[in-house]
C-alpha positions, 0 to 999 in steps of 0.5 A, a space after each residue: 816810758 813812765 817808771 818807778 818804784 811805785 809803778 813796775 808795770 813795764 819791766 813784763 813786756 816791755 823791758 823784757 823786749 828792750 833788754 832782747 833787742 838791745 833798746 834802751 828805756 827812756 824813762 818819765 817820772 821816775 819819781 812818780 812826780 815827787 812822790 818818791 822825794 821823801 817829803 810827802 807823811 802820811 799823815 802831813 798835807 803836801 807841803 805849799 809848791 809841790 806837786 801833789 799840792 798844786 795839781 794832786 796825784 799826777 801819776 796814779 799809784 798806790 799810796 800805803 804802797 808809795 809810804 811804804 817804799 820811802 821807809 825803805 828810800 830814808 832806809 837806804 839814803 842813811 846807809 849812802 848819806 842820799 836823799 831817798 829822790 836820790 835813791 829812787 832814781 838809782 834804782 831806776 838807774 840800775 834796772 836793765 835796759 834803762 839808759 836815761 830817765 826824765 825829771 823833772 825839778 822844779 828847783 836848781 837846788 833840787 836838779 842838782 840834787 838829783 843828778 848825785 844820783 848817776 854816782 850812786 851806787 846802791 848796793 845788791 841788798 839795797 837792791 834787794 830791798 827796794 825791789 821786795 817792798 815795791 814788789 806789784 806782784 804779777 799781773 794778768 794777764 800775765 800770771 797766768 799765762 805764767 801757770 799754764 806754761 808752767 802747767 805745760 813745761 815747768 822749764 822757764 820761757 823767756 826771750 832769751 835763746 841762749 837760755 835754751 842752747 842745750 836742746 830740749 823740747 822747745 825750739 826757738 825759730 826766730 830769726 829762721 825761715 818759716 818753710 811751713 814744715 814743722 
C-alpha cells in the first residue's frame, strides 16, 4: 500500500485492521517519488535526472505540506548524522503493521544509503515532530463517524476488544456465533 509522511491515508482504516488481524503492510513509495529525500526546494526546479524532472509528481500530495515535512526531516537528520531519506524511511518502518518498504533508488549509492534506515532509531521526540508536521487531519467520513460515536458514547471504540474487557454497555460480538438474540 502507498504510505509516506505526505500520504498517511491508510492510517485511518487499513493500518488498524492490519494490526488487529496481525497482518503486515508492504509499503510502496515511502519517499513520495523521491520528494522526501530533500533534494527539491520551493524555488529551485527539480534537478535533471530526478523523477520529478523526468516524470513530474508521481504520487499526489500537497507540495507545501511536503516542504514543511522535508524541513522537519532535515532537522531530525541533523540530530542523527543521517539524511532526510533515511529519516523518512525510518519513520515509515516505525509504524505499527508496516513490515517492509519497497524503495526504487536509481543509483546504487542511494540504495546503500536508504538501506541504512533500518538501523536508524528515531526518538519519541523525533516521531512526534514528524507526526505533527505531517498530520493530514481526520478525513471524511472518519471525522463524522467519530463525532457521532462521541455523541452516543464518549468512550473510544477501536478494533482492540481487550480495551473493553472491563464491561460496560458495549459488547464485542466478533468471534461469537450469532444466535439471533440480543
